[in-house]
N, C-alpha and C positions, 0 to 999 in steps of 0.2 A: 491528746492533739490540741494545739492552741485553737481558741475560738475565732481569732482573727490572724491573718497572715499578711505580710507586706505585699503589695501589688506595685512593683516598680513601673510597669507599663502605664498604669492609671495615674500614679501620683508623683512621677518624676518627669522632668522636662529634658529634652535632648541637650546634650552638651554643645553640639553644633547643630544649628537649625537648618531645616530644608525639607522640601517635599521629596518623596520617593515614588517613582513610577510603579514598581512592584516590590512587594515583600511577602514572603510566605515560605513554603516547604516544597522540596522535591524528593523523589525516590521513596514516596510513601508506598508501602506494600499493602495491597487491598484486594480481597476477593470480591467480585461483583457479579450480580445477574445482569446480563445484557439483553436488552429487548431488540431482537433481530426481526426485521420485516419478514413475514410469511412463516415464522417459526415460533415455538415456545421460547421463553427466555432461557438462555444458557449461561452457565458459570464460566467466567474468565478470571485469571489472576493478573491484576494490573499493577503497573507502577504509575503513581499519580503525582502531578504537580499542582499546587494550589496557591494562588496569590491574590492579594488586594493591593490597591495603591495606598499610600500614606499621604493624605492631603494636608494634614495639620503639620506645619513645619516645626512646631514646638513639642509634638507628642514624642514620647520616648520610643514607642514601637506599637505594633499591632498585637492582637491576641491570637497566637498561632493555634492554641488548643481549640479555639472556637471553630476554626476551619477544619481541624482534624475530626472534631466530634460530629460536624455535619457530614463529613465524608463517611464516617463510621455508621451514622444513622442511615445513609443511603445504602451502605453495604448490607445492613442487617434487616432493614425494613422495606426496601423497595428494589426496583431494578433500574438500570441506567437507560433512559429513553430521552427523546427530545424534551419532553415536558419536565422529567425529573432533573435533567441537566439545567434547564432554565430556573427551576425552583432552587437548586443547589446554589447557583450563582447569585440569585436574589438573597438567599440566606447568608452568604459570605458578607454581602454589603450590609444587610440589616443587622448582622451581629457586630458590625463595626461602624455604626451609624454616625458617630462623631469623627471617625477617622478615614473612612473610605467611600469612594463613589464608583469605583471600577473593580471588576472581579475577573479572574481567569482560572481555568482548570484544564488539565491535560491528562488523558488516560492512555497509557501504552500497554498493549497486551497482544498475545497471539490468539487468533481464532482458528480452532482446528475444524476442518471440514472433511467429511468423507467424499472421496472422489472416485469415480468408476474408471476402470481400465478402458482403453480405446476399443478393443474388440471383445475380449473375454468378459466374464462376469465378476472378475476380481475387483476388490475395492481396497483402498488404503487411506490413511490420514495424511492430510497436508496442513501445515501450519502457516498461516498468513499473518505477517506483522500488520497491526492496525493501530492507528492513533485517532482518538476522538478529542477534539479541542472545542472549548466553549469560552466565549468572552462577552462580558456585559459592560458596555461603555457608553456613557451618555444616554443611558436607557435603551440602547440598541443591542440586541442579542445577535451574535454571530456564531454559528456552529460549523465546524470543519471536520471532515473525515478523510483520513489518509490510509492507503493500503499499498503494500508492496507485493507484486505478483511476479514470480520467476518464470521464465520461458526459455525456449531454445531458439536461436537465431542462426541461420545458414546464409553465408555470404554469397550474394549473386555473382560477384566478380570471380570468386574462386570456383563456383559452380561452372561458369563458362569456360574457365581455363582448364578445369578437369575434363569437361566434355570434349574440348579440343584435343587433349592428350588421348582420350578414348578413341576419337575419330582417327587420329594419326596411327594409333596402334591397330585399329581395324584395317586401315589401308595397308600397313606393313604386313599384316597377317594374310589378307585375302586378295590383294591387288593382282597377284599372278594367276588367280583361279578363273577359269573360263565361266564356271557356274558356282554360285555360293549356296550351299546347302543350309536350310534354316536351322536344322537340328545341330549341325556343326557350329554355326554362329551362336546358338543358344548355349551350347555347352561351353564355347569359348568365353562368352560373356559371364559365365559362372565362375571364372578363375581370376586370380590376381593379374594375370597377363591381359585379361579382357578388360576388366575395370582397373585400369592402371593407375587412376588417381581418383581421389574423392574431395569434395569441397570441404572447407573447414567450417565448423559451427561451434557455438559457445553458449554457455549458460548466460542468460541476460535477465535484467530485472526492470519491470516498469513501476515507477513510483507515481502514484496518482493522488492528488489532493482535490477534494471537491467541497464547495460551499453549499451546505444544505439549505433548501428553502423551508418556509415555515408551514408548508403542507405536510411535511414529514412528521410522522409520530414515532415509529420504531426505525432503527438505523437500517438502511438498505444496503448493508455491507456485502451480503451475498450476491445480490443483484449486480452490484458494481464489479465484484470479482469475476462473476460469470460473463458480464459484458466484455471485460478486458481479455479473458481467456478466449472468448468466442472470436473477438476481433483478431487476435494474434494467431490462433489456430494451433500453436505449438507449446502449450503450457507444460512445464515439467510434470512427470507422472509420479504416482505412488507405487501401487502394486502392478507389476507387469509380468506377463508371460511372453514367449517368443512372438506370438501373433501380434501382441500389443507393441512390442518393440519394432516389429516390421512396419506396422501402421505409423508409428512415430517417425520412422525413417521416411516413409512415403510423404507424411505431412510436411516434414522438413524440406523434402525435395520440391514439393508443390507450393511451398510458402517461403521462397527465398526473400530475404529482406535485409536491407541496410538499416541502420538506426533511423534514418529519415523515413523509410517506409513504415517502420513500426509506429513512429510517432504520428504519422498521417492517418494510419488505420485507427489508432486509438482516439485521435482528435475527432474523427468522423463518428465513431461509435458513441463517444461521450456527448456529442451534440445532439444525439437522439433521445437522451435521457432527460425526463422532465423533473426529476427530484432535485436537480442540482442547478443553482443559479450561476455558478462559475466553476472553472476547473483549471488546474495546473498539472502538467505531466512532464516527467523526465524518463527517458529510456536509456539504460546503461547496457551496452554490449561489451562484455568482458572478454576481450579479443583473445583468440588462441593463436593468431598469427603475430600480433604485435604484443609488446610488453605494456602498452597503454590501452585505454578504453575508448570506445566510440560512443558518443553521447548526443542526444537530441533533446531539446526542451521547447515546449510550446504551451500556449494558454488559450482559453476560450476567446479572449480578445474583446472584453466589454469594458466600458468606461469605468474607471476607478476600481477595476478588478485586479486579479492576480497579474503580476509582471513576470516575464520570463527571466 
């Protein structure tokens, strides 16, 4: 093996000069231990993006292997926490001392959680897409966490229309009766002639981004997911028996919501959480009535914060 090898990045000038905002790598496959608030660190399989800026207009390029090796070191020697994320970004810059002043990293992975059934003792796995992003710029560290949470939304308008049809069917069935027997009505309500219509509901997804404050040590991702599901009341389920399915139907019937309702519920819930300096949210109702989706977007509403 040669004792010296050419280093084009160090010893060649750019053919066309100019600074670059970000240079680096994406789709790096990396196993990581994730530090989750309230739990022992758990392993996730992440796709990673790593970038630094190129401030020297004459430099040929950055040293991508240095970014990769720092990520590899994190993977085998530590766990991903607020502190280790900050250390990683400072390492990106210090390893490019003459070239870079800004650093960026993004981790995409699925967090698998055991979720209990609504009524029975059954449990099952649910996978939640999570993104953790860090940026170090002008000496200021920003850390963002994003989660996607699926849930069921039942349309209040179609519920009202269905109730009207049931009322009309009841009148048509029993209007001529001098007395109405409760057992007869109960039996009739258990037929398709009794419940002549049902409201439409659809799988929906809440996308939530939060800006973490510097009091955080381990990522409060489970607390965030729990807060979202508690606010919506109808998260999609894992393992279910008939009793659980019936309870899910009841929860849908008692939590009718347009996309506007879901967004307002979530905004109220997120305003109660102290770990986050800012938030952005988007709810997507993948309509079963229409071929298009119903969407609502809102933010916390602070100066120089997220924009809708």
